[in-house]
N, C-alpha and C positions, 0 to 999 in steps of 0.2 A: 504494500500500500504506500502511496505517495501523498503527502499532505498538500492539498491545493490551498487556494486563498481562503475558502470556507467549506471545502468538501474533500473527501478522500476519493482518489481515483484508483480503481483496481488495476494492477499491472500483472500481466502473465509473462513469466520468464521462460523463454523457449530455448531449447538446445539447438545449436546449429546442426544442419545435416552434414556439414563438413567435419570429418574427423581431424583431430589435432595430430598432424604428423610432426614428430620432433626431430630436429637436426642437431648439429653440434653447437648451435648458438653463435653469438657474435664473435668474430675474430678467429682466423686460422692460426695466428701467432699472438699469444697473450703475454703481456709484460706487466708485472706488478711494480709500481713505483712507490718507494718510500721517500717522499719529499719532507723536508723540514717544515715545521709549522709556520715559519716566517720566510719561506722560500717563495719568491714571486716568479721565478724564472724557469725552473726545470720542467715543471708540468707543462707550461706553455711551449717550451722548446721541443719536448717530446711529441706533443700533439702536432706542432708545425712540421716536424721532420718526418712524420709518418709517410711512407711511400704510397700507401693505399689503405683502404678500410680492412684489408686482410690483417693489418697490424692494429691491435687495440691496446690501450693503456688503462690500467685500473690503479687508482691512486689512494694511498693512505698517508697520513701526516704524523710525523714524529715530533713530540713537544721539544721546543728549543727556546733558548733565551735570546735577548737582543744582542748580547755580547758574544764575540767570537774569540775565545781564548782557550788555553789548554784545559782549564778546569771545566768550562761549560761543554767542551767537546766530549769529555768522558761521561758527563751526566746523561747524554742521550742514550747510552747503552741500555739503561733500565727500561726504556720505552720501545725498543726496536721489535721485540717479540710480539708485544700486544698490538703494535701498529700493523705488523705483518698479518696477524690473525684476522684483521678486519677486511682484508682484500678478498672479495668474493669467496668467503670461507668454504662454501660448498662446491665451488667451481674449479675448473682446470686453470692452472697457470703454467707457463713454460719457463719463466725466469722472474726473479725479483731483483730490482736495482735499488741500492741504498744511496741516496743522493747527498753524500757529504764527503768531499775530498779530504779535508783536514781531519775529520772525525775518524775516517778509516786509517789515515796515516798514523794517528796516535793509538787508536784501539787495536789496530792490526786487522788484516783481512780475515784471518781465521776466526777471530772473535766475532766480527760482524756476521760472517757466514753462519756461525753456530747459533747466534741469536735469531737470525732469520729462519734457519732450518728447525729451530725449536717449535716454530709454528707451522712450517712447511717442510717436513722431513724430505731431504734429498733434492730440494729445488736448486736449480742453477742460480748462482748469485753474481751480480755485477756491482762494482763500485767505481767511482770516478778515478781514483788514483791507480787502482789495479788495471782498469781498462785502458787508461792512458799509457801505462807502461807497456801493455800488450800492443797498443796501437803504435807506439814508437818502435817496438821490435818489428812490427808488421811492415813499417815503411823503411826499416833499416837505419834508423837514426840512433846514434850513440852519444853524440855531442849535442847538447840541447841548451837553448836559452829559455829562461823561465820568467813568467809574469804572474804575480798574485795580487790579491787585494789585502793580504793579511798584515797583522803586526808581527814583529820579529820572533816572538816566542812561538808563534804558529809556523812562520817561515822555516824555522829550524827543523821542525818535524817533517815538513814537505821536502826540504833539501836532503835530510837524512834518508828518507824513504827512496827518493830518486837515486841517490848514490848507492844505496844498498841493493838496488836493482841493476847495478852495473853501468849506469849512465854517468857521463861527465857533464857537469854544469859549467857552461862557458860564461854565463852571466845570469844574475838573479836580481830582478827588479820588482818593486812592490808599491802599491798605493798606500800601504800601512794604515788601513782602516780597522777599527775595532768593532764597529756596529754593523750587524747584518743588514739592517735597513739601508744604511748608507751604501753598502756594496751593490744592492739592487738598483740604486739610483745613479750609479756611474754611467755617464752618457756613452753612447756608441762612439762618438768622435774621440772621447777621452780614452776609451779602450783601444781604439785604432792607433792613436798617437803614442800611447804608452807601449803598445806592441812593437811599433817601429823603433822606439827607444830601447826596448828590452832586447831586440834581436842583436845577435853578434855575427860578425863576418864568418867566424869559424864554426858557427852552430849549423847543424844539419837540419834542425827543426826548431820551432818555437812551441813551447808548452804553456798554455794559459790555464792556471789552476782556479778552482772554486766554481761550484754550481750556482752561486748567488749572483754572478755577474752575467751580462747579456753578450758574452763573447761569441756565441753561435751566430749572431746577426752580422758579425763583421769578419768571419773566417775567410771568406773568399776575397774580400777587399784586401785583407792583410796578405794573404797568399800571393795575390797578384802583384802587390807592392814589393815584397821581400823575395819573391820567387823561390819559396821553399815551403814545405808542409807546415801547417798549423794544427796542433792538436789541442782541443779544449776539453775541459772536464765533462761537460754535458754531452758534447759531440761523441767523445770516445765511449762514454757509458751507454749512449744510445746505440752506437755501432756494435758494441759487444753484446748488448741486450738483444738486438736483432739477430745476431748470429746464434746466441744461446737459445733463442725461441725457434730457430729453424729457418728464419728468413735469410736468403742468400743473395738477394738482388742488390744492385747498386742504387744509391740515393743521390740525386744531384742537387746542387745549390748550397751545400754545407761543407765544402772543403774536399780535398783529395782523398782523405781517409774513407769517407762514405761512398766514394765512387769505386772503391776496390770491392769486387764481388766476394 
């Protein structure tokens, strides 16, 4: 029964003659994304870079503070498993990406993966720093220039991680910002100009760290100017997540890395 203005109208609920044929649901390749609660960039970038609707992104948020420092990076660990458990809990996922470069550098990939797999046993995992190292290996770059937005106590962890993975840092440049909100507000022109400043003649590639900054939007512009590959945290994590999900095609418009099948 439905209430009218001053009378009840009887409604008959009929079953359709069409039987409900069930398929696999949305998305041939399904990626779960753990974005930080104050991340304005990664979810948008993942959606923009999708090559087709065959790739779908399901997002959960990890609580984070406004400050980016060593203490706050470790605090996110206690929330990763719960955040993972909220991503289509009854549905299929092919990979989960944790969107914090510096957090992974300090906590370690094995720790992050264990926290994700506590909610999704055996799931393939991607992080910005590990995918960036794999991307640099994929393009054959050992000598790299680095650009970050971080303060120096965080920069130390990034530099240590890169060097521990056998890379030589030819130059390390930073905006030296402590606030996550400020990182998201760095203009595209500022990122572009800082990237040109950060590049070194003897670098084989430029690595731009941090998922909080909009580096994806200027990758191709930077590559054209410096004539070498540019690897950014979000771009590399998306590239690795695609491969882990089973998608093997190239994606154009976001740098040389994503054009590699």
